[in-house]
VEXVEX-596577 format. One record per residue: x, y, z of N, C-alpha, C, CB in turn; residue number from 1; residue in three letters. Coordinates in steps of 0.02 Angstrom, whole numbers, plus 32768, in hexadecimal, padded with zeros to 4 digits. Glycine has a CB too. Example, Ala and Ser with C-alpha at 12.3 -4.5 7.8 and 13.67 -1.06 7.14 Angstrom:
! residues 2
8294; 7EE4; 8186; 8267; 7F1F; 8186; 8294; 7F5B; 8186; 8235; 7F20; 81C4; 1; ala
8282; 7F90; 8162; 82AC; 7FCB; 8165; 8285; 8002; 818A; 82C0; 7FE2; 811E; 2; ser
END
This chain:
! residues 192
8020; 7FD2; 7FE5; 8002; 7FF3; 8006; 8023; 8039; 7FF8; 7FFF; 7FD8; 8046; 1; met
801F; 8071; 7FDF; 8046; 8099; 7FDB; 8037; 80E3; 7FFC; 8050; 8096; 7FA0; 2; ser
804D; 810F; 8007; 805E; 8133; 804F; 8015; 8178; 8037; 80D3; 815B; 8059; 3; leu
8007; 8179; 7FF5; 7FD9; 81A4; 7FE8; 7F92; 818A; 7FEA; 7FE8; 81BF; 7FAF; 4; ser
7F96; 8130; 7FDA; 7F49; 8121; 7FFC; 7F44; 810A; 8040; 7F22; 80E8; 7FD7; 5; ala
7F85; 810C; 8067; 7F73; 80FA; 80A7; 7F72; 813D; 80C1; 7FA0; 80C7; 80CC; 6; ser
7F8A; 8177; 80B7; 7F54; 81B7; 80C3; 7F1B; 81CB; 80B4; 7F62; 81E1; 80B6; 7; leu
7EF4; 81A9; 806C; 7EC9; 81AC; 8049; 7E97; 8191; 809B; 7ED5; 8181; 7FFA; 8; ser
7EA2; 8156; 8098; 7E84; 812A; 80DC; 7E7F; 8152; 8102; 7EA9; 80F1; 8100; 9; asn
7EA9; 8172; 812B; 7EB2; 8187; 8174; 7E8A; 81C8; 816F; 7F06; 8192; 8190; 10; ala
7E6E; 81F5; 8131; 7E4B; 8224; 8120; 7E08; 820D; 8125; 7E5D; 823C; 80E4; 11; leu
7E01; 81D0; 8105; 7DC2; 81C6; 80FE; 7DA1; 81B5; 8131; 7DB7; 81A2; 80D6; 12; ser
7DCF; 819A; 8161; 7DBD; 8178; 819A; 7DA2; 81B0; 81C8; 7DF8; 814D; 81B7; 13; gly
7DD6; 81E1; 81C5; 7DCE; 8231; 81F2; 7DA5; 823F; 81E0; 7DF9; 826F; 81F0; 14; met
7D81; 8243; 819A; 7D3D; 827A; 818E; 7CF6; 824D; 8197; 7D3D; 829F; 8131; 15; gly
7D03; 8200; 819B; 7CDB; 81D9; 81B7; 7CC8; 81E4; 8200; 7CF5; 81A1; 81AE; 16; val
7CF7; 81F8; 8239; 7D02; 81EF; 826C; 7CDF; 8235; 8274; 7D47; 81DB; 8281; 17; asn
7CEF; 8272; 8253; 7CC5; 82BB; 826D; 7C8C; 82B5; 8248; 7CEA; 830C; 825C; 18; gln
7C6B; 8285; 821E; 7C31; 8287; 8207; 7C03; 825C; 8253; 7C34; 8260; 81B3; 19; arg
7C22; 8236; 8262; 7C16; 8212; 82A4; 7C06; 8242; 82E2; 7C56; 81E6; 82B4; 20; gly
7C1A; 8272; 82F4; 7C31; 828E; 8322; 7BFA; 82BC; 8321; 7C74; 82A2; 831F; 21; leu
7BF0; 82E4; 82DD; 7BB5; 830A; 82C0; 7B83; 82EB; 82F5; 7BA1; 82FB; 8267; 22; glu
7B64; 82BE; 82D0; 7B39; 8284; 82D7; 7B12; 827E; 8326; 7B6A; 8243; 82C8; 23; val
7B69; 8281; 8357; 7B5F; 8283; 8392; 7B46; 82BE; 83A1; 7B8F; 8273; 83B1; 24; leu
7B5B; 82FA; 839E; 7B57; 832E; 83B5; 7B02; 8348; 839A; 7B99; 8355; 83A0; 25; ala
7B05; 832B; 8366; 7AAF; 8344; 835B; 7A7C; 8315; 8395; 7A8F; 832B; 82F7; 26; arg
7A91; 82D7; 838E; 7A77; 82AF; 83D0; 7A6B; 82E0; 8413; 7AB4; 8271; 83E7; 27; asn
7AA7; 82F2; 8427; 7AAC; 8316; 8464; 7A77; 8359; 8470; 7AF8; 832D; 8466; 28; val
7A81; 8372; 8442; 7A62; 83B5; 8434; 7A31; 83BC; 842C; 7A70; 83D2; 840C; 29; ala
7A05; 838E; 8413; 79AB; 836E; 840E; 799F; 833A; 8426; 798C; 835D; 83CC; 30; asn
79BB; 8323; 846C; 79A8; 8309; 8492; 7969; 8308; 84BA; 79CB; 830E; 84A6; 31; ala
7962; 8344; 84CC; 7911; 8367; 84DA; 78DB; 8375; 84C4; 790C; 8391; 84E6; 32; gly
78F8; 8359; 8484; 78C8; 8397; 843C; 7887; 8356; 843F; 7905; 83A6; 83BE; 33; thr
784C; 836F; 8433; 7829; 8349; 844A; 780E; 833F; 83F0; 77FB; 8363; 8491; 34; pro
77F7; 8304; 83E2; 780A; 82D8; 837E; 784F; 82BD; 836E; 7808; 831A; 8330; 35; gly
7873; 82E5; 83A9; 78CD; 82BC; 8382; 78D8; 8281; 8393; 791C; 82DB; 839B; 36; tyr
78F6; 825B; 8368; 7909; 822A; 8362; 7953; 821B; 8356; 78E6; 8219; 833D; 37; his
7977; 81F4; 8382; 79BF; 81E0; 8380; 79B8; 81BF; 8337; 79DB; 81AA; 83C4; 38; ser
7A0D; 81EC; 8328; 7A27; 81BD; 82F5; 7A5F; 81AB; 82FE; 7A28; 81D1; 82BC; 39; gln
7A74; 817A; 82AB; 7ABB; 8167; 82CA; 7AC9; 8151; 827A; 7AC2; 8121; 8315; 40; ser
7B0F; 8163; 827F; 7B47; 815B; 823D; 7B4D; 8114; 8231; 7B99; 8179; 824C; 41; gln
7B3A; 80FB; 81F1; 7B36; 80BA; 81CD; 7B8C; 80B8; 81A2; 7AE5; 80BB; 818F; 42; thr
7BAA; 80A0; 81BC; 7BE5; 8086; 818A; 7BF5; 8058; 8157; 7C09; 8076; 81A4; 43; leu
7C03; 8067; 811E; 7C15; 8031; 80F8; 7C5C; 8028; 80D1; 7BE6; 802E; 80CD; 44; val
7C7F; 7FE3; 80DC; 7CD4; 7FDF; 80D0; 7CD4; 7FDA; 808C; 7D03; 7F9C; 80F4; 45; glu
7CEB; 8002; 8078; 7CF6; 7FE2; 8018; 7D49; 7FC9; 800D; 7CE6; 803A; 7FCC; 46; arg
7D44; 7F8A; 800D; 7D8E; 7F64; 8002; 7D9A; 7F77; 7F8E; 7D7B; 7EE1; 8024; 47; ala
7DE0; 7F87; 7FAD; 7DF7; 7F7F; 7F6D; 7E29; 7F66; 7F54; 7DF8; 7FA6; 7F57; 48; gly
7E45; 7F52; 7F1C; 7E85; 7F2D; 7F03; 7EB5; 7F36; 7F42; 7EA9; 7F4F; 7EB7; 49; asp
7ED1; 7F7E; 7F3E; 7F17; 7F8E; 7F6B; 7F09; 7FBA; 7FB4; 7F4F; 7FC2; 7F38; 50; arg
7EC0; 7FB8; 7FCA; 7EAC; 7FDF; 7FF9; 7E75; 7FD1; 8004; 7EB1; 8018; 7FF1; 51; ser
7E40; 7FDF; 8049; 7E08; 7FE7; 8065; 7DFB; 801F; 807E; 7DFF; 7FC1; 808B; 52; ser
7DCE; 8040; 8085; 7DBE; 8081; 809F; 7D67; 807B; 80C2; 7DC7; 80BD; 8059; 53; ser
7D5F; 80AE; 80EB; 7D1A; 80A7; 80FC; 7CFC; 80E1; 80E7; 7D0D; 809C; 8142; 54; val
7CB1; 80EC; 80DA; 7C9E; 811E; 80C9; 7C5E; 8118; 80EC; 7CA4; 8128; 8085; 55; arg
7C43; 8151; 80ED; 7BF5; 8155; 8131; 7BC6; 8136; 80F1; 7BCC; 81C8; 815C; 56; ser
7B98; 812E; 8101; 7B58; 8119; 80F3; 7B25; 8145; 810C; 7B4E; 80DB; 810A; 57; ser
7AE6; 8133; 80F3; 7AA0; 815F; 80FE; 7AAC; 8166; 815E; 7A40; 8125; 80DC; 58; ala
7A80; 819A; 8163; 7A81; 81B8; 81C8; 7A3E; 8182; 81CB; 7A65; 8235; 81E7; 59; ile
7A3D; 8160; 8203; 79EE; 8140; 8210; 79C8; 816E; 824A; 79F2; 80E6; 8231; 60; gln
798E; 816C; 8245; 7991; 8180; 827E; 7965; 8136; 82AB; 796F; 81D1; 827E; 61; arg
795F; 813A; 82EC; 7950; 80FC; 8316; 790B; 8131; 8337; 799E; 80D7; 8358; 62; ser
78D4; 80F2; 8325; 7883; 8112; 833D; 7857; 80D4; 8322; 7865; 816B; 830F; 63; phe
781E; 80C5; 8342; 77FC; 8099; 8331; 77CA; 80AB; 82FF; 77E6; 8081; 8364; 64; ser
77C6; 8093; 82CB; 7790; 8095; 829C; 7743; 8090; 82B7; 779D; 805C; 826E; 65; glu
773F; 8052; 82E8; 770D; 803C; 82E9; 76E4; 807B; 8320; 7715; 7FEF; 82FA; 66; ser
770D; 808C; 834A; 770A; 80AD; 836D; 76F9; 810D; 8362; 773D; 8092; 8383; 67; leu
770B; 8115; 832A; 771B; 814F; 8322; 76D0; 814D; 82DB; 777D; 815D; 8312; 68; gln
76D4; 811F; 82D0; 7686; 80FB; 82AA; 7646; 8120; 82DA; 7680; 808A; 82B7; 69; arg
7652; 80F6; 831C; 7619; 80F5; 8341; 7613; 813C; 8361; 761A; 80BA; 8374; 70; his
764A; 8173; 8389; 765C; 81AE; 8391; 761A; 81D0; 8353; 76B8; 81B5; 8382; 71; phe
7635; 81D1; 830D; 760A; 81F7; 82D6; 75CE; 81CC; 82D6; 762E; 81FE; 8287; 72; asn
75BE; 81B1; 82E9; 756B; 818A; 82E7; 755A; 81B5; 831A; 755C; 812B; 82FD; 73; asp
7568; 81AA; 8368; 7540; 81CE; 8395; 7559; 820B; 839D; 7539; 81AF; 83D1; 74; ser
757E; 822E; 8388; 7565; 8283; 837A; 7552; 829B; 833E; 7597; 82B4; 8386; 75; arg
7537; 8275; 8301; 74FF; 8270; 82D5; 74C1; 8269; 8300; 7507; 8235; 82A2; 76; ser
74AC; 8237; 8333; 7478; 821E; 8336; 7465; 8259; 8380; 747D; 81C4; 8339; 77; ala
748B; 8279; 838D; 748A; 82B0; 83C6; 747F; 82EA; 83A3; 74CC; 82B8; 83F2; 78; ser
7487; 8302; 8360; 747F; 832F; 8344; 7456; 832A; 832B; 74A0; 8340; 832C; 79; gly
742D; 82FE; 8309; 73DC; 82F1; 82FA; 73A2; 82EA; 833C; 73D9; 82A4; 82D1; 80; tyr
73CC; 82E5; 8364; 738C; 82E2; 83B6; 7389; 8336; 83B4; 73B9; 82B7; 8424; 81; ala
73BF; 834E; 83C9; 73B0; 83A3; 83CA; 73A6; 83C0; 83A0; 73D5; 83CB; 83DC; 82; asp
73B6; 83BC; 8361; 7381; 83CF; 8328; 7342; 83D3; 832B; 7382; 83AC; 82FB; 83; thr
7319; 8390; 832A; 72D4; 8372; 8328; 72AF; 838C; 8362; 72D6; 8323; 832A; 84; arg
72DA; 838E; 83AE; 72BF; 83AD; 83E5; 72B8; 83F2; 83DC; 72E3; 83A0; 841C; 85; ala
72E2; 8402; 83AD; 72E9; 8455; 83C8; 72AC; 8481; 8388; 7359; 8479; 83BC; 86; glu
72A7; 8454; 8358; 7268; 846F; 832D; 721F; 843A; 833B; 7283; 846C; 82CD; 87; phe
7230; 8419; 8357; 71EA; 83F4; 837B; 71CF; 8447; 83B3; 720C; 838F; 83C1; 88; leu
7205; 8449; 83E6; 71EB; 8481; 8408; 71C4; 84B3; 83E9; 721A; 849E; 8421; 89; ser
71F2; 84E5; 83BA; 71D8; 850E; 838D; 7198; 8503; 8379; 71FC; 850F; 835B; 90; gln
717D; 84C4; 8355; 7148; 848D; 8341; 710D; 849A; 837C; 716D; 8435; 8344; 91; leu
7124; 848B; 83B1; 70E4; 848A; 83DF; 70E6; 84D3; 83F8; 70E7; 844E; 8421; 92; glu
711A; 84FE; 83F7; 70FB; 8558; 8413; 70D4; 856B; 83D5; 7146; 85A4; 8422; 93; val
70CF; 854B; 838E; 7091; 8563; 8358; 705B; 853D; 8368; 709F; 8558; 8305; 94; tyr
7059; 84F0; 838C; 6FFD; 84D8; 838B; 6FFA; 84EB; 83C1; 6FD9; 8486; 8384; 95; phe
700D; 850C; 840B; 6FFA; 8512; 843B; 6FEF; 84DF; 8468; 6FD7; 852E; 8431; 96; gly
6FF4; 84E5; 84AC; 6FE6; 84AA; 84CA; 6FAC; 849C; 84DE; 7006; 84A1; 84F5; 97; lys
6F9A; 8457; 84DA; 6F45; 8444; 84D7; 6F26; 8458; 8521; 6F35; 83E4; 84C9; 98; pro
6EE6; 847D; 850E; 6EBD; 848F; 8539; 6ED5; 84EC; 8543; 6EC6; 8457; 857D; 99; gly
6F02; 850B; 852F; 6F1D; 853D; 852B; 6EE4; 8573; 84F0; 6F6A; 8527; 8517; 100; ala
6ED4; 85AB; 84F7; 6E9B; 85B6; 84E2; 6EB1; 85D3; 8496; 6E71; 85E4; 8514; 101; asp
6EED; 85D6; 8486; 6EEC; 85F1; 8458; 6F02; 85A7; 8435; 6F11; 8635; 8456; 102; asn
6F11; 8580; 844A; 6F2D; 852B; 8433; 6EF1; 8525; 83FB; 6F29; 84DB; 8482; 103; ser
6F07; 8507; 83CF; 6EE0; 84D9; 8377; 6EB5; 84CC; 83A4; 6F08; 8485; 833D; 104; leu
6EC0; 8492; 83D5; 6E85; 8468; 83E6; 6E4D; 8483; 8411; 6E9C; 842E; 8406; 105; asp
6E64; 84B6; 842F; 6E27; 84DD; 845E; 6DF9; 8500; 842C; 6E46; 851C; 8498; 106; thr
6E2D; 8526; 83EA; 6E00; 8541; 83B8; 6DCE; 850E; 8398; 6E29; 855E; 8382; 107; leu
6DEF; 84D1; 8387; 6DB0; 84A9; 8360; 6D85; 8499; 8381; 6DBA; 846F; 8341; 108; tyr
6D8E; 8491; 83B8; 6D53; 846F; 83EE; 6D36; 84B4; 83FA; 6D72; 8440; 8443; 109; ser
6D2A; 84E5; 83F7; 6D21; 8525; 83F7; 6CE2; 851E; 83C0; 6D67; 8553; 83E4; 110; thr
6D09; 8515; 838B; 6CDA; 8521; 8357; 6CBC; 84E4; 833A; 6CF9; 8547; 8325; 111; phe
6CBF; 84B8; 835C; 6C98; 8485; 8351; 6C52; 8497; 836E; 6CB6; 8448; 836D; 112; glu
6C45; 8494; 83B6; 6C35; 84B5; 83F3; 6C0A; 84CA; 83CE; 6C61; 84E1; 841D; 113; ser
6C1B; 8513; 839A; 6C02; 8548; 8382; 6BCB; 8525; 8359; 6C35; 8577; 835F; 114; ala
6BDC; 8503; 8324; 6BC5; 84DF; 830C; 6B8C; 849E; 831B; 6BEF; 84D9; 82FF; 115; leu
6B95; 8477; 8349; 6B67; 8468; 8375; 6B20; 8484; 8377; 6B83; 8473; 83A8; 116; gln
6B29; 84B8; 83A6; 6B14; 84F2; 83B2; 6AE0; 8512; 839C; 6B38; 850F; 83AA; 117; ala
6AF6; 8516; 8344; 6AE3; 8529; 8307; 6AB0; 8511; 82F1; 6B0B; 8522; 82E0; 118; met
6AC2; 84C8; 82FA; 6A8E; 848C; 82D6; 6A4B; 8473; 8306; 6AC2; 8440; 82C9; 119; ala
6A5B; 848B; 833E; 6A0A; 849C; 8365; 6A09; 84C7; 835E; 69F0; 8495; 83A8; 120; thr
6A10; 8512; 8359; 69D7; 8539; 834E; 6A00; 8574; 8316; 69B4; 8559; 839F; 121; thr
69E8; 855F; 82D9; 6A1B; 8587; 829C; 69EA; 85AF; 828B; 6A3E; 855C; 8255; 122; pro
69B4; 85BD; 82B4; 69B1; 8601; 829E; 69B7; 8638; 82C3; 6981; 860A; 8285; 123; asp
69CE; 862D; 82FF; 69FC; 865D; 8345; 6A2B; 8689; 8322; 6A33; 8626; 8381; 124; ser
6A36; 86C1; 831F; 6A5A; 86EC; 82F7; 6A96; 86D6; 8332; 6A3C; 8745; 82E8; 125; tyr
6A9C; 86DA; 8368; 6ADB; 86CD; 8394; 6B02; 86A0; 837F; 6AD0; 86BC; 83D3; 126; ala
6ADD; 8650; 836B; 6AEA; 861E; 836E; 6B18; 862A; 832F; 6AB5; 85F0; 8375; 127; ser
6B10; 8657; 8313; 6B1E; 865B; 82B9; 6B6D; 8687; 82CE; 6ACD; 869C; 8277; 128; arg
6B60; 86B3; 82E7; 6B9E; 86EC; 8308; 6BE6; 86C3; 830E; 6B86; 870C; 8365; 129; ala
6BBD; 8696; 8334; 6BEB; 866D; 8366; 6C19; 863F; 833B; 6BBD; 863C; 839B; 130; ser
6BF2; 861E; 82FC; 6C11; 85F9; 82CF; 6C46; 861E; 82BC; 6BE9; 85E5; 829B; 131; val
6C31; 8657; 8298; 6C59; 8687; 8283; 6C88; 8692; 82AB; 6C3D; 86BA; 8276; 132; leu
6C82; 86A5; 82C3; 6CBE; 86CE; 82F2; 6CF0; 8676; 830B; 6C89; 870A; 8354; 133; asn
6CD4; 8640; 8325; 6D02; 85FF; 8337; 6D31; 85E4; 82EC; 6CC3; 85B6; 8354; 134; ala
6D02; 85F5; 82AF; 6D2A; 85E4; 8266; 6D52; 8627; 8260; 6CF0; 85D6; 8218; 135; ala
6D52; 8662; 826B; 6D70; 8693; 8264; 6DB0; 8680; 828A; 6D4B; 86CA; 8277; 136; gly
6DBC; 8679; 82DE; 6DE6; 8658; 82F4; 6E12; 8627; 82E2; 6DD3; 864B; 8311; 137; ala
6DE9; 8607; 82DE; 6E09; 85D1; 82C2; 6E36; 85DA; 8276; 6DCE; 859F; 82BA; 138; leu
6E25; 8605; 824F; 6E3A; 8604; 8201; 6E7B; 8637; 8219; 6DF5; 862A; 81BA; 139; ser
6E79; 864C; 8244; 6EB1; 8692; 825F; 6ED7; 8658; 8279; 6E94; 86DE; 82A6; 140; asp
6ED9; 863D; 82AD; 6F08; 860A; 82C8; 6F20; 85CE; 829E; 6EEA; 85EF; 8300; 141; arg
6EF4; 85AE; 8265; 6F22; 858C; 8231; 6F45; 85AE; 81FF; 6F00; 8560; 820F; 142; leu
6F49; 85F1; 81EF; 6F69; 8618; 81C3; 6FA2; 862E; 81EC; 6F3F; 8651; 81A5; 143; asn
6F9C; 863A; 8230; 6FDF; 864A; 8245; 7008; 8601; 8260; 6FD8; 8685; 8281; 144; ser
6FDD; 85C6; 825F; 701A; 858F; 827C; 703C; 858D; 823C; 7000; 8539; 829A; 145; leu
7012; 858A; 81EE; 7026; 8576; 81AF; 7060; 85BF; 819D; 6FD9; 8569; 8177; 146; ser
7054; 85FE; 81AA; 708B; 8636; 8197; 70D5; 8610; 81EB; 7053; 86B0; 81A8; 147; ser
70BE; 85F7; 820D; 70E7; 85DB; 8233; 7105; 85A7; 8231; 70D6; 85DA; 825A; 148; gly
710A; 856D; 822B; 711C; 854C; 81F8; 714D; 8546; 81B5; 70F6; 854A; 81ED; 149; ile
7123; 8576; 8194; 714E; 8592; 8162; 718F; 85B7; 816E; 712A; 85B8; 8143; 150; gln
7187; 85DA; 819F; 71DC; 85FF; 81B8; 71FE; 85D0; 81CF; 71E2; 863A; 81F8; 151; asp
71E1; 859F; 81E9; 720D; 856C; 8206; 7214; 854A; 81E1; 7201; 854D; 8238; 152; leu
720A; 8530; 81A5; 7227; 850F; 8160; 7253; 8535; 8151; 71FB; 8506; 8122; 153; arg
723F; 8573; 8147; 727F; 85A4; 8120; 72BF; 85B4; 812D; 7272; 85DD; 811D; 154; arg
72B9; 85B2; 8181; 72F3; 85B0; 81A2; 7313; 8568; 81BE; 72E7; 85DD; 81D7; 155; asp
72EC; 8526; 81AC; 7310; 8502; 81A8; 7330; 84D9; 815F; 72F6; 84E6; 81D1; 156; thr
7323; 8502; 813F; 7349; 850F; 80EB; 7363; 8522; 80F3; 733D; 852A; 80B2; 157; glu
7374; 8570; 8122; 73A9; 85A1; 8112; 73CC; 8564; 8138; 73A9; 85FD; 812D; 158; ser
73D2; 8555; 8172; 7406; 852D; 8192; 741D; 84FD; 8188; 7401; 8522; 81BD; 159; arg
73FD; 84D0; 8151; 741C; 8497; 8126; 744B; 84CA; 80F3; 73D9; 8460; 80F8; 160; ile
7446; 84F6; 80D3; 7460; 84F5; 80A4; 7490; 851B; 80B7; 7440; 84FE; 8073; 161; ala
74A4; 853C; 80F2; 74DF; 8560; 8112; 7507; 851F; 8125; 74CB; 8595; 8157; 162; ser
74F7; 84EB; 814F; 751C; 84A4; 8150; 7531; 8480; 811E; 74FE; 847A; 816A; 163; ala
7503; 848A; 80D6; 752B; 846E; 8099; 7568; 8492; 8085; 7501; 846D; 805D; 164; val
7557; 84DE; 809A; 758C; 850C; 8078; 75C5; 8507; 80A1; 7577; 8558; 8071; 165; glu
75C2; 8511; 80EA; 7607; 84EA; 8115; 760C; 8493; 8102; 75F8; 84F1; 817B; 166; gly
7600; 8475; 80F1; 7616; 842D; 80D0; 7644; 842D; 8097; 75DA; 8408; 80B5; 167; leu
7626; 8450; 8075; 7650; 8465; 8036; 7681; 847C; 8047; 7639; 8490; 800A; 168; asn
7682; 84B9; 805E; 76D1; 84D7; 807C; 76E6; 84A8; 80B6; 76CE; 852E; 80A0; 169; ala
76E4; 8488; 80C8; 76EC; 844E; 80E5; 771F; 841A; 80C7; 76AF; 8435; 80E6; 170; asp
7704; 8409; 8090; 7709; 83D1; 8055; 7736; 83F1; 8039; 76CC; 83BD; 8024; 171; leu
773B; 8437; 801E; 7761; 844F; 7FED; 77B3; 845A; 7FFD; 7740; 848C; 7FDA; 172; ser
779D; 8462; 804F; 77F6; 8470; 8079; 7800; 842D; 807B; 7803; 8499; 80D6; 173; asn
77F0; 8402; 8085; 77F8; 83B9; 809D; 7833; 839E; 8054; 7798; 8386; 80A2; 174; leu
7809; 83A3; 802D; 7816; 83A1; 7FDE; 7857; 83C8; 7FDA; 77D6; 83C6; 7FAD; 175; arg
7857; 83EC; 7FD0; 78A4; 8426; 7FE5; 78C2; 8406; 8003; 78A5; 846C; 8013; 176; asp
78AF; 83FA; 805C; 78E8; 83C3; 807C; 790B; 8399; 8064; 78D6; 839D; 809F; 177; val
78D0; 8373; 8045; 78EE; 832C; 8031; 7929; 832D; 7FE3; 789E; 82F4; 8020; 178; asn
78FC; 835E; 7FBC; 793B; 8363; 7F83; 7990; 8387; 7FAB; 7917; 83A9; 7F38; 179; asn
7982; 83C0; 7FCD; 79D4; 83CD; 7FF6; 79E4; 838A; 8015; 79D5; 840F; 8040; 180; arg
79C1; 8363; 8035; 79E5; 8321; 805C; 7A00; 82FC; 8011; 79A1; 82E5; 8098; 181; leu
79C8; 82EA; 7FDD; 79F8; 82B3; 7FB1; 7A19; 82DD; 7F8A; 79D2; 8278; 7F80; 182; ala
7A2A; 832A; 7F87; 7A81; 8330; 7F7C; 7AA4; 8323; 7FA4; 7A9F; 8368; 7F6E; 183; glu
7A93; 833C; 7FE5; 7ADA; 8338; 800C; 7AFD; 82E9; 801F; 7ACC; 8360; 8059; 184; val
7ACF; 82BB; 8025; 7ADE; 8286; 8013; 7AF7; 8261; 7FCC; 7AB5; 8273; 8028; 185; thr
7ADE; 827E; 7F93; 7B11; 8264; 7F58; 7B4D; 829A; 7F70; 7AF0; 8270; 7EF9; 186; gln
7B6C; 82B3; 7F97; 7BAD; 82DA; 7F99; 7BCC; 82C3; 7FCD; 7BA8; 8324; 7F9E; 187; asp
7BA0; 829E; 8011; 7BBA; 8275; 8031; 7BE6; 821C; 8038; 7B93; 827E; 8045; 188; asn
7B9B; 8220; 7FEA; 7BC1; 81D9; 7FCE; 7BEB; 81CB; 7FB6; 7BB0; 81BA; 7FB0; 189; gly
7C11; 81FE; 7FA2; 7C63; 820E; 7F95; 7C8F; 81D7; 7FA6; 7C7F; 824D; 7FC2; 190; ala
7CCD; 81C4; 7FBC; 7CF7; 81A4; 7FDC; 7CF2; 81BE; 8023; 7D36; 81A9; 7FBD; 191; arg
7CE1; 81AF; 8065; 7CFE; 81EF; 807E; 7D5A; 81EF; 809C; 7CC6; 8203; 80BF; 192; ala
END
């Protein structure tokens, strides 16, 4: 083995050790960071006719894929439940609590009672006026309910659009990071 080959091997080993120290430093620096997974360096021996060397292969993350999937599923289910509860709470405000003066069921019962009273005394002006008043109150409440639900729908669509825009921006950033990682991997793939 020539002196230049020996120096090349030594330089290769020092470069690999330097990258190993960088990985170790990242692990120590991010030890308390939520979501960070420790990394390790993979070494590959390269044997040639006259010499051998070591190069750094991919950096491996240490994490449990099934645990991560379970965590993501749980977060998704929790987010769904929170969003659904918020939506139903707002919907309950629009419908009103059962038995309350301005609730849909009370207004409908009042209208139904007025219709029954008018059926027994169809000639009574008071019973006809009562039906008209009850129908007007029920109609106003239904219009208000429809308007409120449409506002809720528009708000939900707006929130979905914002979430999609944010997700698209995150995916674009991820694509850029992946492209940069591919470039770095190609550069580091050369003999270390």
